[in-house]
C-alpha positions in Angstrom: -17.9 -21.0 -21.1 -16.9 -18.3 -23.6 -13.5 -16.7 -23.3 -13.0 -13.1 -22.1 -10.1 -10.6 -21.9 -9.7 -10.6 -18.2 -10.7 -12.8 -15.2 -11.1 -11.2 -11.8 -11.0 -13.3 -8.6 -12.4 -11.6 -5.5 -15.4 -9.3 -5.2 -14.9 -7.4 -1.9 -15.4 -3.6 -2.1 -12.1 -3.2 -4.0 -12.8 -6.1 -6.3 -16.2 -4.7 -7.2 -14.5 -1.3 -8.0 -12.0 -3.1 -10.1 -14.7 -5.0 -12.0 -16.6 -1.8 -12.8 -13.5 -0.1 -14.1 -12.5 -3.1 -16.2 -16.0 -3.3 -17.7 -15.2 -0.1 -19.6 -13.3 -1.6 -22.5 -12.9 -5.3 -21.5 -14.9 -8.5 -21.4 -14.7 -9.9 -17.9 -15.1 -13.2 -16.1 -15.7 -13.0 -12.4 -15.4 -15.5 -9.5 -16.1 -14.9 -5.9 -16.6 -17.3 -3.0 -20.0 -15.7 -2.5 -21.5 -15.6 -6.0 -24.3 -13.2 -5.2 -21.8 -10.4 -5.0 -21.4 -10.6 -8.8 -25.1 -10.2 -9.6 -25.2 -6.5 -10.2 -22.1 -6.7 -12.5 -23.3 -9.4 -14.9 -24.3 -8.8 -18.6 -22.8 -6.8 -21.5 -19.6 -8.8 -21.6 -19.3 -9.8 -18.0 -20.0 -13.4 -16.9 -19.7 -15.4 -13.7 -17.6 -18.5 -13.6 -18.9 -21.6 -11.9 -15.7 -22.1 -10.0 -12.2 -20.7 -9.6 -10.7 -23.1 -12.1 -13.2 -22.0 -14.8 -12.5 -18.4 -14.0 -8.7 -18.8 -14.4 -9.2 -20.8 -17.7 -11.5 -18.2 -19.3 -8.9 -15.4 -19.9 -5.3 -14.8 -20.7 -4.9 -12.3 -17.9 -6.1 -13.1 -14.3 -6.3 -10.5 -11.6 -6.5 -11.6 -8.0 -7.9 -9.2 -5.3 -8.7 -11.2 -2.1 -8.2 -10.5 1.6 -4.6 -11.7 1.7 -2.2 -14.2 0.3 -3.5 -17.0 2.6 -6.9 -16.6 1.0 -5.4 -16.8 -2.5 -3.4 -19.9 -1.6 -6.6 -21.6 -0.5 -8.1 -20.8 -3.9 -5.0 -21.9 -5.7 -5.2 -25.3 -3.8 -8.7 -25.9 -5.3 -8.8 -28.7 -7.9 -7.5 -27.7 -11.3 -6.7 -24.0 -10.5 -2.9 -24.3 -10.6 -3.0 -26.3 -13.8 -5.4 -23.8 -15.5 -3.0 -20.9 -14.6 -0.2 -22.3 -16.7 0.5 -20.1 -19.7 -1.6 -17.3 -18.2 -0.5 -13.9 -16.8 -1.4 -13.5 -13.1 -1.5 -10.0 -11.5 -1.7 -10.3 -7.7 -3.4 -7.3 -6.1 -4.0 -8.8 -2.7 -2.3 -7.2 0.3 0.8 -8.8 1.8 4.5 -8.5 2.6 7.5 -8.8 0.2 8.0 -12.3 1.5 4.4 -13.2 0.7 5.0 -12.1 -2.9 8.3 -14.2 -3.1 6.5 -17.2 -1.7 3.6 -16.8 -4.0 5.8 -16.4 -7.1 7.8 -19.5 -6.1 4.6 -21.7 -6.0 3.6 -20.9 -9.6 5.1 -22.8 -12.5 4.8 -21.6 -16.1 2.9 -18.5 -15.1 3.7 -14.9 -15.9 3.5 -13.1 -12.6 3.2 -9.5 -11.5 2.8 -8.4 -7.9 0.9 -5.1 -7.5 -0.2 -2.7 -4.8 -3.0 -0.2 -5.3 -2.5 3.0 -3.3 -6.2 3.8 -3.4 -9.6 3.4 -1.9 -12.3 1.7 -4.0 -13.8 5.0 -4.9 -10.5 6.1 -6.5 -10.2 3.1 -8.8 -10.1 4.0 -12.5 -8.9 7.6 -12.0 -5.9 8.9 -14.1 -4.1 9.8 -10.9 -4.6 6.5 -9.1 -1.2 5.0 -8.4 -0.4 1.3 -8.8 3.0 -0.1 -7.7 4.0 -3.1 -9.9 7.0 -5.5 -9.7 7.9 -8.6 -11.7 8.9 -9.3 -15.3 8.8 -6.2 -17.5 7.6 -8.1 -20.5 4.6 -9.3 -18.4 3.8 -5.7 -17.6 3.9 -4.8 -21.3 1.5 -7.6 -22.1 -1.2 -6.5 -19.6 -0.6 -2.7 -19.4 -3.9 -1.8 -21.1 -5.7 -3.9 -18.4 -3.9 -2.2 -15.6 -4.4 1.2 -17.0 -8.1 0.6 -16.8 -7.9 0.5 -13.0 -5.0 2.9 -12.3 -3.8 5.7 -14.5 -0.4 6.0 -12.8 1.6 2.8 -13.0 4.9 2.7 -11.2 7.1 -0.2 -12.4 9.6 -1.0 -9.6 11.8 -3.6 -11.2 11.9 -7.4 -11.5 12.4 -8.4 -7.8 9.0 -9.6 -7.1 8.8 -8.2 -3.5 9.5 -4.6 -4.5 5.9 -3.5 -5.0 4.9 -4.8 -1.5 7.9 -3.1 0.0 7.0 0.2 -1.6 3.4 -0.2 -0.5 4.2 -1.0 3.1 6.8 1.8 3.3 4.3 4.3 1.9 1.5 3.2 4.2 4.0 3.4 7.1 4.6 7.1 6.3 0.9 7.7 5.8 -0.3 6.1 9.0 2.6 7.6 11.0 1.5 11.0 9.8 -2.1 10.2 10.6 -1.1 9.2 14.1 0.6 12.6 14.6 -2.5 14.3 13.1 -4.9 12.5 15.5 -2.8 13.5 18.5 -2.7 17.1 17.1 -6.5 17.0 16.9 -6.6 16.2 20.6 -4.3 19.1 21.3 -6.7 21.4 19.5 -9.7 19.9 21.3 -8.0 20.4 24.7 -7.7 24.1 23.9 -11.2 24.3 22.4 -9.8 25.2 18.9 -11.6 24.2 15.7 -10.3 20.9 14.4 -11.3 21.8 10.8 -8.9 24.7 10.8 -6.1 22.4 11.9 -6.9 19.9 9.1 -7.1 22.6 6.5 -3.8 24.1 7.6 -2.0 20.7 7.4 -3.4 20.2 3.9 -2.1 23.6 2.9 1.4 23.1 4.2 1.7 19.5 3.1 4.2 20.4 0.3 6.5 21.9 2.9 6.3 18.7 5.0 7.0 16.7 1.9 10.1 18.8 1.2 11.3 18.0 4.8 10.8 14.3 4.3 12.6 14.4 0.9 15.5 16.2 2.6 15.7 13.6 5.4 15.7 10.8 2.7 18.6 12.5 0.9 20.6 12.7 4.1 20.0 9.1 4.9 21.0 8.0 1.3 24.2 10.0 1.6 24.8 8.9 5.2 25.1 12.7 6.0 24.2 13.4 9.6 26.5 16.2 10.7 26.0 20.0 10.6 22.3 20.0 11.4 20.0 23.0 10.9 17.9 21.5 13.7 19.7 19.0 15.8 18.4 15.8 17.4 18.5 17.5 20.8 16.4 20.3 19.5 13.8 18.0 18.1 13.8 15.9 21.3 12.9 19.2 23.1 9.7 19.3 21.1 9.1 15.7 22.0 9.3 16.6 25.7 6.7 19.4 25.1 4.3 16.8 23.5 4.7 14.6 26.6 4.2 17.5 29.1 1.2 19.0 27.3 -0.4 15.6 27.2 0.0 15.2 31.0 -1.2 18.8 31.6 -4.3 18.4 29.4 -4.9 14.8 30.5 -4.7 13.5 27.0 -3.8 10.0 25.8 0.0 10.1 25.9 0.6 7.0 23.8 1.9 8.9 20.7 4.1 11.4 22.5 5.5 8.7 24.8 6.3 6.5 21.8 8.0 9.3 20.0 10.0 10.3 23.0 11.1 6.8 23.4 12.8 7.0 20.0 14.4 10.4 20.9 15.7 9.0 24.2 17.4 6.1 22.4 18.9 8.6 19.9 20.3 10.8 22.6 21.6 7.8 24.6 23.4 6.7 21.4 25.2 10.0 21.2 23.3 11.6 18.3 22.3 14.8 20.1 24.2 17.0 17.8 23.4 15.2 14.6 20.5 15.7 12.1 17.1 14.2 12.7 17.9 11.7 9.9 20.3 10.0 12.4 17.2 8.4 13.9 17.5 5.8 11.3 20.8 4.7 12.8 18.9 3.9 16.0 16.3 1.9 14.1 19.0 -0.1 12.4 20.0 -1.6 15.7 18.4 -4.8 16.9 15.3 -4.2 18.9 
């Protein structure tokens, strides 16, 4: 089998998007458990390996994008794969936790290793504004930066501790999904009053920089352990939480989100943080569950 610049293992929706981006400027070896997924990608410098070992052996840089680390470990356990990886540079783009990344790195001997997290959908791959979190050896990043820049224009190097990229990824997704949960409940408030949901969504998009400024301020307060002299106290914010709960009951909405939020506020008030900044909520969450 001829050698290529990059090998890509995994051809789910994200893997296919990665392959298409990499084809612009790189020769590519593909491997997927279901070979038919590669058919539309082959030719003009892109080939399909007969097995995972052959795919790993074909290129100096190996990208892995499979469902999770357990799926990758099953591939790694196939005959000859671990041996073929020695001397290569592996970029792990599968989804997992920081501990997954640490365990994965510990299993590999003589392999340059980067753990990465793409904050993107498949349709966003290859754009100059697509972010990629990366952690691991900085010299490994320097060696494969042109490859990574083909799939994500904004590469954020987060240091050598291998779990950093996964931690940043999960923390960012936590913020995103938490915000989306609040948005979906807001949609139900609008629907309960026969208001146009599109107007609500557009308004949130317009004021998102202001919301981002609030989040940044809370983060600065937590970093400095500064919780006193609030502009808006925990007690005041808890009052809004009670309104969410009451409105949900009055409009017969699903109260899961407001009840969850109010549970946090109740814990903060019981802990004596009524006259502290909202950032003091983190002190509640630092306590054992």
